[in-house]
C-alpha positions as CSV (number, residue, x, y, z in Angstrom):
1,M,-81.2,-94.5,32.4
2,S,-78.8,-91.6,33.1
3,E,-79.8,-89.8,29.9
4,K,-83.4,-90.1,31.0
5,I,-82.7,-88.6,34.4
6,T,-80.6,-85.9,32.8
7,A,-83.5,-85.0,30.5
8,E,-86.0,-84.9,33.3
9,Q,-83.7,-82.8,35.4
10,N,-83.1,-80.4,32.5
11,F,-86.9,-80.1,32.1
12,I,-87.4,-79.4,35.8
13,E,-84.6,-76.9,35.8
14,N,-85.9,-75.0,32.8
15,F,-89.5,-75.0,34.2
16,S,-88.2,-73.7,37.5
17,K,-86.5,-70.9,35.8
18,L,-89.7,-70.0,33.9
19,I,-91.7,-69.9,37.1
20,H,-89.0,-67.8,38.8
21,E,-88.8,-65.3,35.9
22,L,-92.6,-65.1,35.2
23,K,-94.2,-61.8,36.2
24,A,-97.9,-61.9,35.2
25,P,-99.3,-58.4,35.4
26,K,-102.9,-57.7,36.3
27,G,-103.9,-56.2,33.0
28,Q,-107.7,-56.1,33.6
29,K,-109.7,-53.7,35.7
30,N,-113.0,-54.3,37.4
31,T,-114.6,-50.8,37.4
32,F,-117.4,-51.9,39.6
33,G,-115.3,-53.5,42.3
34,K,-112.4,-51.0,41.7
35,Y,-109.7,-53.6,41.6
36,N,-107.2,-55.0,39.0
37,Y,-107.0,-58.6,38.2
38,R,-105.2,-60.9,35.7
39,S,-106.9,-63.0,33.1
40,A,-105.8,-66.2,31.4
41,E,-104.8,-64.1,28.4
42,D,-102.6,-61.9,30.6
43,I,-100.8,-65.0,32.0
44,L,-100.3,-66.5,28.5
45,E,-99.0,-63.2,27.1
46,A,-96.4,-63.1,29.9
47,V,-95.4,-66.7,29.9
48,K,-95.0,-67.4,26.1
49,P,-91.7,-65.6,25.5
50,I,-90.1,-67.1,28.6
51,A,-91.4,-70.6,27.6
52,F,-89.9,-70.1,24.2
53,K,-86.5,-69.1,25.7
54,Y,-86.3,-72.4,27.6
55,G,-87.7,-74.6,24.8
56,L,-91.0,-75.2,26.6
57,I,-94.5,-75.3,25.3
58,I,-97.6,-74.2,27.3
59,N,-100.8,-76.0,26.2
60,L,-104.4,-75.6,27.2
61,T,-107.4,-78.0,26.6
62,D,-111.0,-77.8,27.7
63,T,-113.6,-80.5,28.4
64,I,-117.3,-80.1,29.2
65,K,-118.4,-82.2,32.2
66,L,-121.8,-82.8,33.6
67,I,-121.5,-83.0,37.4
68,G,-124.9,-83.6,39.1
69,D,-127.3,-81.4,37.2
70,R,-124.8,-78.6,36.3
71,Y,-122.3,-78.3,33.5
72,Y,-118.6,-77.5,34.2
73,V,-115.7,-76.6,32.0
74,E,-112.6,-78.5,33.0
75,A,-109.4,-76.9,31.7
76,V,-106.0,-78.6,31.8
77,A,-102.9,-76.4,31.5
78,S,-99.7,-78.2,30.8
79,V,-96.1,-77.5,30.1
80,T,-93.8,-79.8,28.1
81,D,-90.5,-79.9,26.4
82,G,-91.7,-82.6,24.0
83,F,-90.8,-85.5,26.3
84,N,-91.7,-84.5,29.8
85,R,-94.8,-82.9,31.0
86,F,-96.4,-81.2,34.1
87,S,-100.2,-80.5,34.2
88,S,-102.7,-78.7,36.4
89,T,-106.5,-78.7,36.2
90,G,-109.1,-76.0,36.8
91,L,-112.9,-76.2,37.0
92,A,-115.5,-73.5,36.4
93,R,-119.2,-74.0,36.5
94,E,-121.4,-72.7,33.7
95,S,-123.8,-70.1,34.9
96,E,-127.5,-71.0,34.8
97,V,-128.3,-67.3,34.0
98,K,-128.4,-66.6,30.3
99,K,-129.7,-63.0,30.4
100,G,-127.8,-61.0,27.8
101,M,-125.6,-63.9,26.9
102,D,-125.9,-66.8,24.4
103,D,-124.8,-70.3,25.1
104,S,-121.4,-69.9,23.5
105,Q,-120.7,-66.8,25.6
106,I,-121.6,-68.6,28.8
107,T,-119.3,-71.5,28.0
108,G,-116.6,-69.1,26.8
109,T,-116.7,-67.2,30.1
110,A,-116.5,-70.4,32.2
111,S,-113.6,-71.6,30.0
112,S,-111.7,-68.4,30.6
113,Y,-111.9,-68.8,34.3
114,A,-111.2,-72.5,34.3
115,R,-108.1,-71.8,32.2
116,K,-107.0,-69.1,34.5
117,Y,-107.2,-71.4,37.6
118,A,-105.4,-74.2,35.7
119,L,-102.6,-71.8,34.8
120,N,-102.4,-70.5,38.3
121,G,-101.9,-74.0,39.6
122,L,-99.3,-74.9,36.9
123,L,-97.3,-71.7,37.3
124,L,-97.6,-71.3,41.0
125,I,-99.5,-68.0,40.8
126,D,-101.1,-67.2,44.1
127,D,-104.3,-65.1,43.9
128,T,-105.7,-66.1,47.3
129,K,-105.1,-62.7,48.8
130,D,-106.4,-60.7,45.9
131,A,-109.9,-59.4,45.2
132,D,-109.8,-61.1,41.7
133,T,-110.0,-64.5,43.4
134,D,-113.8,-63.8,43.7
135,E,-114.1,-62.2,40.3
136,Y,-115.9,-65.1,38.6
137,K,-118.3,-65.4,41.6
138,Q,-118.9,-61.7,41.7
139,E,-119.6,-61.6,37.9
140,N,-122.1,-64.4,38.1
141,D,-123.7,-63.1,41.2
142,S,-124.2,-59.7,39.6
143,K,-126.1,-61.4,36.7
144,A,-128.3,-63.5,39.0
145,P,-132.0,-62.6,39.0
146,K,-133.2,-60.8,42.0
147,K,-135.4,-62.6,44.5
148,I,-139.0,-61.4,44.9
149,T,-140.0,-59.3,47.9
150,K,-142.1,-60.5,50.8
151,T,-145.0,-58.5,49.5
152,Q,-144.8,-60.1,46.1
153,A,-144.7,-63.6,47.7
154,Q,-147.8,-62.8,49.8
155,A,-149.6,-61.5,46.7
156,M,-148.8,-64.6,44.8
157,L,-150.0,-66.8,47.7
158,K,-153.3,-65.0,47.6
159,K,-153.6,-65.3,43.9
160,I,-152.9,-69.1,44.1
161,D,-155.5,-69.5,46.9
162,S,-158.1,-67.5,44.8
163,L,-157.4,-69.6,41.7
164,A,-157.8,-72.8,43.8
165,E,-161.2,-71.7,45.0
166,L,-162.3,-71.0,41.4
167,V,-161.1,-74.4,40.2
168,S,-162.9,-76.1,43.1
169,V,-166.2,-74.4,42.1
170,K,-165.8,-75.1,38.4
171,T,-164.8,-78.7,38.8
172,N,-166.9,-79.6,41.9
173,K,-163.7,-81.0,43.4
174,K,-161.9,-79.5,46.4
175,V,-158.6,-78.0,45.4
176,T,-156.4,-76.4,48.0
177,G,-153.9,-73.6,47.5
178,V,-151.1,-76.1,48.2
179,D,-152.5,-78.4,45.5
180,M,-152.8,-75.6,43.0
181,W,-149.3,-74.3,43.6
182,Q,-147.8,-77.8,43.3
183,K,-149.5,-78.3,40.0
184,I,-148.4,-74.9,38.6
185,S,-144.8,-75.2,39.9
186,D,-144.3,-78.7,38.6
187,T,-145.8,-77.7,35.2
188,K,-143.6,-74.7,34.7
189,F,-140.4,-75.7,36.5
190,F,-140.6,-79.5,36.8
191,A,-140.2,-79.2,40.5
192,V,-142.2,-77.8,43.4
193,L,-140.5,-74.5,44.4
194,D,-140.9,-72.4,47.4
195,I,-142.9,-69.3,46.5
196,N,-140.9,-67.2,48.9
197,T,-137.6,-67.9,47.1
198,L,-138.8,-67.3,43.5
199,D,-136.7,-64.9,41.5
200,A,-138.3,-62.1,39.4
201,E,-138.3,-64.2,36.2
202,Q,-139.9,-67.2,37.9
203,Y,-142.5,-64.9,39.5
204,M,-143.6,-63.4,36.2
205,T,-143.8,-66.9,34.7
206,V,-146.1,-68.1,37.5
207,K,-148.1,-64.9,37.4
208,R,-148.8,-65.2,33.6
209,Y,-149.6,-68.9,33.9
210,A,-152.0,-68.4,36.8
211,E,-153.8,-65.6,34.9
212,E,-154.2,-67.9,31.9
213,L,-155.7,-70.6,34.1
214,E,-158.0,-68.1,35.8
215,K,-159.3,-67.0,32.4
216,A,-159.8,-70.6,31.2
217,Y,-161.7,-71.8,34.2
218,A,-163.8,-68.6,34.4
219,K,-165.2,-69.4,31.0
220,K,-166.3,-72.9,32.1
């Protein structure tokens, strides 16, 4: 029992020394936000030689998890001496936006942030007062499609109403603009969205589909 306690105490002591000596520089620069921040790679680069000195190993693992209808990367950062272990977990949600990025890049970006947060927790690195705390959010927000303008929304409403009138005439069945929009939205997005909150890509998808329907019914 005493040997076990001694081993645990030795592990805790060495890990405490590692945390005390660790200085993780902010080696990355966000030129848009004009601030420096540290990445998971910066932290690992700084901690590896200290961990080696005290006979400790830092390990990182990733798991993809589906929470609700969104995928998350769960990263676990751990430190061990081969017998004892401390761990910390970090989560990062995969972005829905894939513009300019393939699936592997999206997962890789989320993994990097999840690993950073896991390492922060494990090594007691406090980023709460720094701008880079919002780095992931800012990066994803900057890639998010822009919402359509009020003018575009009104133009789309008129187009949908006009299409509904055409369909009513051609089918001899009353179709309202609301009915028409529900059908189009459910067909293209598998849900009835609010026209006023469409983004630019969704707007163009609806516009093209409405024009296709208009041409098809006009020929009847």
